[in-house]
Phi, psi and omega in degrees: 000308173303328183288319179303309181294323183292318184296317183299312175309310185294320189287332181289321177291322180288322179296320176291323184300309180299316179294314185295326177284315186272348173288321176292314181308315182293315183280343172295345180263001180257095178075167185197158171249116193308317179283300183293324184293316183263015183303305185278349170292309189295310184293328173298321179287330180289334176293311170302348171262017182059038162256132194238143170307151182065319179282314191244343177202157184279144179234151183253357176227196181289171179256002180293324192282332176296315188283330182289316181295329176289331178296313180292321170300323175303314193275314192244004175099160177279085177201170186297322173309317171301325185295312183277350174285332167310295181293332180283331180279334177283325174295327173286324184298299183295328178297308184291324175292325177297320184292319171309311186289321175302319179292339173292317188255357178221119185275358179274093187305315186298308174302322176297319177292319175290337172287321178299311177300317181297321177297317184288336173287337184254351191276270186268341172307332181298330171263315181081300174270162184302135192212138183297332176290325183289313177304311186299313180290328174302302192282341178280320175298321183292317177301324174292308181296325173302316179302310185297316181294318178301324184284311185295324177253006185046048186262121185292326174297324176286330167301320175291320185287325179320295180298330175301320175282329173291328176291322178290323178291320185288332179276000169271313175199136194281343169234134008276000187304321183297317175292323177288328177298311182304306185298323179295323176288329171302312183288328174291316181295325176295324174287319173293325189279333193261322196242302189207100185283344181302314184293344178303325186292328180280326168303318187281332175300310178303324179288309180303319171307312184294315183290323182298322170304313188287330171299310183298321181296316177298315183286321178300311185265359174064045178269135183283136182291325177301322175291318176297321176297000000 
């Protein structure tokens, strides 16, 4: 019985992974807006040519999407498929995470799968190609789910991961991530003060890790903090 349920669960995860990837891949190939659609195609290419955001050109959002796109170009080549693989992978990631979260608190696998498929339809396909609002939403939602799981399971690793995902959401797009991060920080402080102070150190470790990466980024590329600000 348990083995059968495990197989069913594994099939559900595989089905959702394939569906969430290809549904965005499909919609990303239907039409485009010349300016918005190619924003991160251009910036990803520029990074590979050693031109960096803030330092060499102006950006209107966070810088994480630019660097992630450069990474996908580096792995899969400089082409359109690499571009939409990026957004499709993000759609799969958050759909699977949402499905995983639902399976913890609701034991009806079929309903969870339907919710996961519905979520995959409404998440990244509304943009299709890489876009900062979608990245910010995805990492913000992941932060909320991680916070809930960290509190519910008293998990040290999740408390370490929480500020990292908050960091990624903010550096994708400052809104709504900034507001969501403020709410998460307030609730985290209340948790540390009222329930468990021990996990504060792991939250601070994650914060220190994120800030260290940012400082190294400034130092290596010689980016002026005032320009960043």
